[in-house]
N, C-alpha and C positions, 0 to 999 in steps of 0.2 A: 121775267128785268131778270140781266143777263149775269152772267157766275160771279162775285169784284175779284178782280185781279190778281187781288193777294186774299186770295183764300187766306192762309198760314197765318197773314197778319193782322188782316180780318174775326178771326174767330176768337183774335186776345190775344195775340203776341205782343199784339201795336202795343197795349195795357205795360207792358212790363220793361218798353222801352224807355231812356233817357225825354225829353224838349226835340234834346241833343240830336240825340241820336235817328229819333221823328222825323227833323230837320232833313241832317243827309238824306233819309231817304226820299227826300221827295224827291231834293232839287242833285238827287242821280237824275230821279226819274222829268223833271224840271228841264236839265239837261241835251234829253234824249231828245225832246222831244224841243227844241229851241237849237240843236243838230240839226234832226229833223225836217221844222224850217228849211234854216239858212237853202237846206240844200234843195230846199224845194220839191220834198217826199211827202204829201197835202196826208197821206195817208196814214204813213206811219210818226208822223207829228196827235193825228189827232189821237192815238191810241195810245202813243207816248201819254198823251194832255189827260187820258180820259185816267187813267191810271194814276198821273201829280196828282188831281184831281180826288180820286179819289184818297187817297193818304196824305192830301191837307185837311180831305175832310172829316178824316180817324183824327185826325190831331185835335182837331177841331173838336169834336164831341169824346173827345180825350174829358173827363169829370177831372184831375187836379191841375187844365190850363185854367185858369178863370184870369179874366181882369183882363190887364195888360197883355199878355201873355199870347190872345185868346184874340184880340187887339189885333196885335203883332201877328197870329197867322194871316190871320183872316186879307189884311190888310195884303201879303206879301202873296194869296191867293187874289186876292181883284187885279194883282200887280202883272202877276205871269197872265191871266187868261187878258188883260188889254194886251195881252204882248204877241200871247198865241194865235190868240182869239178879232183882234179890236185895230190891231194894225197901227199899234202904238206910234205914233212918228218921229221917235223920237231913236234915230244910229244905233244911242250907245245905250237903249236899255238891257236888252241883251246881258252886255254884261255883262248889264247893275247886275242881274238877277244872279248870275254867273255867280258876284263877289259877291253876292250875299251868303250864296250857300255851300263857297267852297267854303264859308267860319265854319258852317257846321260840321261841316266834309273828315274840316282839318281837330277841329274840337270834340268830334265823335273819336275822330283816327287816334290821337294823344294816351285818351283816358285808357282806349282799348288795352294798351301798352302801361 
């Protein structure tokens, strides 16, 4: 098994972040994967997607997020996988993911100020 791409976060720091902050981090990896996919950079897309999935899984494993929060995170993970690996036929699917995660980035940024 390979070392996690986010070793510091996997070591426990991830669980100190709020859900909004966690999903903002997920969104940055999702953006990297989508951009690489659009540029036809398969290897780069795969690496970014693996990092995004790692962060999705760390978020889902966080015991603070149960019920609807966990289900919503799992739905976003599933949609991301369909877009990156399933060739989702919806042409606006990448834009939908970007808008979805941009909300978390904006909220995380405003909470830091």
